C-alpha positions as CSV (number, residue, x, y, z in Angstrom):
1,M,-10.5,-88.9,-27.8
2,D,-9.5,-86.5,-25.0
3,K,-8.7,-89.4,-22.6
4,I,-6.3,-90.8,-25.2
5,I,-4.5,-87.5,-25.6
6,E,-4.4,-87.1,-21.8
7,K,-2.9,-90.6,-21.4
8,E,-0.3,-89.9,-24.0
9,F,0.6,-86.6,-22.4
10,E,0.9,-88.3,-19.0
11,A,3.1,-91.0,-20.5
12,K,5.4,-88.4,-21.9
13,Q,5.6,-86.6,-18.6
14,K,6.8,-89.7,-16.7
15,M,10.4,-90.6,-16.6
16,P,11.2,-93.8,-18.5
17,V,12.1,-97.0,-16.6
18,E,15.6,-97.1,-18.0
19,M,16.3,-93.6,-16.8
20,K,14.9,-94.4,-13.4
21,K,17.2,-97.4,-13.3
22,D,20.3,-95.3,-14.2
23,T,19.4,-92.9,-11.4
24,A,18.9,-95.7,-8.9
25,K,22.2,-97.2,-10.0
26,E,24.1,-94.0,-9.4
27,I,22.5,-93.5,-6.0
28,L,23.2,-97.0,-5.0
29,Q,26.8,-96.6,-5.9
30,N,27.1,-93.5,-3.8
31,L,25.2,-95.3,-0.9
32,L,27.9,-98.0,-1.1
33,M,30.5,-95.3,-0.8
34,V,28.7,-93.8,2.2
35,A,28.6,-97.2,3.8
36,I,32.3,-97.8,3.2
37,V,33.2,-94.4,4.7
38,L,31.0,-94.9,7.7
39,V,32.3,-98.5,8.4
40,L,35.8,-97.3,7.9
41,L,35.4,-94.4,10.3
42,S,33.7,-96.7,12.9
43,L,36.6,-99.1,12.6
44,I,39.1,-96.3,13.1
45,C,37.3,-95.3,16.3
46,F,37.1,-98.9,17.5
47,M,40.8,-99.6,16.7
48,D,41.9,-96.4,18.4
49,E,40.6,-97.8,21.7
50,K,41.8,-101.4,21.2
51,L,45.3,-101.1,19.7
52,I,48.6,-99.8,20.8
53,K,49.4,-96.3,19.4
54,E,52.3,-97.5,17.3
55,T,50.3,-100.3,15.7
56,F,47.3,-98.0,15.3
57,S,49.4,-95.3,13.5
58,T,51.1,-97.9,11.3
59,G,47.7,-99.4,10.3
60,L,46.4,-95.9,9.5
61,K,49.5,-95.1,7.3
62,I,48.9,-98.3,5.4
63,L,45.2,-97.6,5.0
64,S,45.8,-94.1,3.9
65,T,48.4,-95.2,1.3
66,F,45.9,-97.8,0.1
67,F,43.2,-95.1,-0.5
68,V,45.7,-92.7,-2.1
69,V,46.7,-95.5,-4.6
70,I,43.0,-96.3,-5.3
71,S,42.4,-92.6,-5.9
72,I,45.4,-92.4,-8.3
73,I,43.9,-95.4,-10.2
74,F,40.5,-93.7,-10.5
75,L,42.1,-90.4,-11.6
76,E,44.1,-92.3,-14.3
77,I,40.9,-94.0,-15.5
78,A,39.1,-90.7,-15.6
79,Y,42.0,-89.1,-17.6
80,R,42.3,-91.9,-20.1
81,K,38.6,-92.6,-20.6
82,E,37.4,-89.0,-19.9
83,K,34.8,-90.1,-17.4
84,A,33.6,-87.5,-14.9
85,I,32.3,-90.2,-12.5
86,S,35.7,-91.8,-12.1
87,L,37.2,-88.3,-11.5
88,F,34.7,-87.7,-8.6
89,W,35.4,-91.1,-7.1
90,G,39.1,-90.5,-7.4
91,I,38.9,-87.2,-5.6
92,E,36.6,-88.7,-2.9
93,F,39.1,-91.5,-2.3
94,L,42.0,-89.0,-2.2
95,I,40.2,-86.9,0.4
96,L,39.5,-89.9,2.4
97,G,43.1,-91.1,2.3
98,L,44.3,-87.6,3.3
99,I,41.9,-87.6,6.2
100,I,43.0,-91.0,7.4
101,M,46.6,-89.9,7.1
102,F,45.9,-86.9,9.4
103,V,44.1,-89.0,12.1
104,P,47.2,-90.3,14.0
105,Y,48.2,-86.7,14.8
106,L,45.0,-86.1,16.7
107,S,45.6,-88.5,19.6
108,Q,43.2,-86.9,22.1
109,Y,40.5,-85.7,19.7
110,I,40.1,-88.7,17.3
111,Q,36.5,-89.4,18.4
112,R,35.4,-85.8,17.8
113,F,37.3,-85.5,14.5
114,I,35.9,-88.8,13.2
115,F,32.4,-87.7,14.2
116,G,32.9,-84.4,12.4
117,I,34.2,-86.1,9.3
118,A,31.2,-88.5,9.3
119,I,28.8,-85.6,9.4
120,G,30.7,-83.8,6.7
121,F,30.6,-86.8,4.4
122,G,26.9,-87.3,5.2
123,I,26.1,-83.7,4.2
124,Y,28.3,-84.0,1.0
125,Y,26.5,-87.2,-0.1
126,F,23.1,-85.9,0.7
127,I,23.8,-82.9,-1.5
128,K,25.2,-85.2,-4.2
129,F,22.1,-87.3,-4.1
130,I,19.9,-84.3,-4.7
131,L,22.2,-83.1,-7.5
132,I,22.1,-86.5,-9.2
133,I,18.3,-86.5,-9.1
134,L,18.0,-83.0,-10.4
135,K,20.5,-83.8,-13.2
136,K,18.6,-86.8,-14.3
137,R,15.3,-84.9,-14.3
138,K,16.9,-82.1,-16.4
139,E,18.2,-84.7,-18.9
140,F,14.7,-86.1,-19.1
141,S,13.0,-82.8,-19.6
142,D,15.6,-81.8,-22.3
143,K,14.9,-85.1,-24.1
144,K,11.2,-84.7,-24.1
145,S,11.2,-81.1,-25.1
146,D,10.9,-80.6,-28.9
147,V,11.6,-76.9,-28.7
148,K,15.1,-77.4,-30.1
149,E,13.7,-79.1,-33.2
150,I,11.2,-76.3,-33.7
151,V,13.6,-73.4,-33.3
152,K,16.3,-74.7,-35.7
153,D,18.3,-71.8,-37.1
154,D,18.8,-72.8,-40.8
155,K,18.8,-69.3,-42.1
156,K,22.1,-68.1,-43.4
157,S,23.4,-64.9,-42.1
158,Y,25.4,-62.3,-44.1
159,L,28.1,-63.0,-41.5
160,D,28.4,-66.6,-42.7
161,D,29.6,-65.5,-46.2
162,V,33.3,-65.2,-46.9
163,S,34.2,-61.7,-47.7
164,K,35.3,-61.2,-51.3
165,K,36.9,-57.9,-50.9
166,K,40.6,-57.7,-51.1
167,F,42.0,-54.6,-49.5
168,G,45.2,-54.5,-51.5
169,K,43.5,-54.4,-55.0
170,N,40.8,-52.0,-53.9
171,R,43.3,-49.4,-52.8
172,S,45.5,-49.8,-55.8
173,E,42.5,-49.5,-58.2
174,K,41.5,-46.2,-56.5
175,N,45.0,-44.7,-57.1
176,D,45.0,-45.7,-60.8
């Protein structure tokens, strides 16, 4: 009997498979974004060495415009469908587009700048991964907790009742 209760308790403590899949899906989407950013920054460093400066700056302007347009699309989707994930993706693409727009003006320091940006994005996504995992665990613990059902507040308070006193009549009745 005790073993059955222990198994049931352990089963309730484990995160369901569907929740694990959702967490893995979010993390994989963000890993894809990290890969895109790192490949893009690597290509910028490579192209800086191989292309003529005018061609390089024109290519960066086109690329930054592309990322800004993508960010606007994501922000519109987030606004219309009220999705927070699309909002974050839009902001991330906007920041990436602005960074790429700024790169041509750093002709001597492009390698250092790109390296710093790569480290910054790495730290950002590492923190984001941790927050995603913590958020999913909190959602799971909130779902398995039955405290909310136990502590339902069905009692009526005297503050819930509508006041029946009318100030105008009470004052006039006192004067009569």
